[in-house]
N, C-alpha and C positions, 0 to 999 in steps of 0.2 A: 811438285817442287822442281825447280830448275837448279842444276848443279854445274859448276865450272871445274873441270879437271885440268890442271896445268902443272908444268914443271916448276919446282921451287927454284928460287934464285936467292942470291945474297941479300937482296932487298926484302926478302920474306923472313929474315932471321928474327926480328922482333915479334912478328906474328906467331912464328913457330914456338918461340920460347914462352909466349903468353898462353898459347894453346896447350902446351905441355904442362905448364904450371896450373892452369885452371882445371885440368882434367887429371891431375896427378893421383888423387884419391881413387878415381874410377879406374885408371890404368893400373894402379898398384894391386888390383885384384887379379890381374892377368899377366903382369910383367914382373919379373924378379926385381927387388929393390936395388940390387947391385947394378942392373942394366939401367934402371931409371936414374940412379945417382950419377952415372957416367954421362948423361945427356946434358952437358953444360953448353954454354955459349961457344966455347972452343970446339966441342964435339960437332955442333951443327955447322959451324963455319967450315970445318974440314969436309963435311958431307956436301956442302953447297958450293965448294970451290975445287974439290979434288976430282979424281976420275969417276967417282960415284954420282956426281951432280946430275948426270943424265937419267938416273934412276930414282930421283927424289920428286915425288908428286904431291900436290896439295888438292884437297877437295874443298871448294868454297861455295858459298851462296852468292847470288848475283851482287849483293852488297859487299862482297869481298870478305865476309866473315868466314874464317877457317874452321871447318867442321871435321876434317879428316886429313890423315897423312899416311902416305905409302912410301916405303923405302926399300930399295933393292941394294943388295951387297953382292959383288962378284964372288963366285966360287971358282970359276975358271972362265975361259973366253966365251963359252956358250951356255953357261948356267949361272943362276943367281939365287939368292935367298931373299924372300920378300917378308917384310913385316908391315903391319898396318894397324891403325887405330882410328876409331871414330868417336867423337865427343858423345858422352852419355845421352844427352838430349836428342841425339840423332840416330841412336841404335834402333834395331828392330824395324827398319824401314827399307831394307834391301840395298842400302847405299854401298856397303863394303863389297857385296857380291857384284853389283853393277860396275863399280869402279875397277875391281880386280879383273873382271872379264875384259874390260876395255884395255887395261894395262897389259894383260897377257898378249893381246893382239899387237899392241905397240912394241912390246919387247920381242915378240916372235919376228916382227918385221925387221928387227935390227939384229937378227942372228942368234937370239937366245933360244935354245932348244929345250931346256929344262928349268923349271922354277921350283924351289923347295920352300917349305914353310915349317917352322917348329911351333908347336902349340902345347900348352899344358892340358892334360886329359880332362880337367874340369871345365875348360872353356868351350862349352857345347856350341855357343853361337859362332865362334870362329871355325870350329870343325865343320859346322853346317855350311858356312860360306865356302870353305875350301872344297868340300865334296861337291857342292853345286857348281863350282867352277871347273870341275874335271880333275881335281887333285886326287891322288890315290895314296892310301896309307903305305908308307915305305918301311918304317921302322918304329919300334916302341922301345924307349929306354926307361927302365924302372927307376923311380925316385930320383929323377935327374934335375928337377926344377924346384927351387925353394921360393915360394911366394908367401910372404908374411911368415907365420909360424908353421905353415904346412909345406910338406914336400909332395910333389906330384910327379906322375909319370910324364915323360916328354914324348910327344907323338910327332914324327917327321913325315910330312906329306910331300908328294912329288907331282908336278904337272909336266907331262911330256908333250911336246908339240906333236900334233897329229900330222903325219907325213902328207896326207892327201888334201890338207887344208892349205889354201893359199891366202895368208892373212892380208888384209887390206893395209896399205901403207898409210900410216897416220903420222903426220909430222909432229914429233914430240915437243918442239919448242914453241908451238903455237897453242894458246889457250883453246880449249875445245868446250863448246857449250852444249850440254845435253839436256833435252827436255825431260819430262816425266820419266822416271826410271822404273816404275813398277807397273 
């Protein structure tokens, strides 16, 4: 499978809204309802036009079908929090791991030294992705995430840049075509 990983733009707003709508049931198993309900057209417009636009990435098939979305939020000048989601029909194929490893290099080449991710303790697939990308468990917060009728522990993972690695510069505003990822 060939994947295209590219920065999201204002022109992608309709595709993002459709992607979120079509996958809402799937995402609601892992993301609190409160967070999902905040993701309106206005929310995505702010992400795609504000200072965070450089950290919004889409994963598409060659026919431009959107199958994943990665979003970074600044914590400070050199760290950010990442969230991501992959359409249900494309999970368990290594896509999230492949894309996250690529984006960590992109972000490191732009001065990001730490990336954090928060995940509910029952989301084993996401935990596996984070660990395979070099994230380490930083903190556990008991009963901190409500998903549906259940309350889960929140796990905070941290990815520190490795000092002796010189990340390749990858121009983030150009679409990048990646061949087979597994």
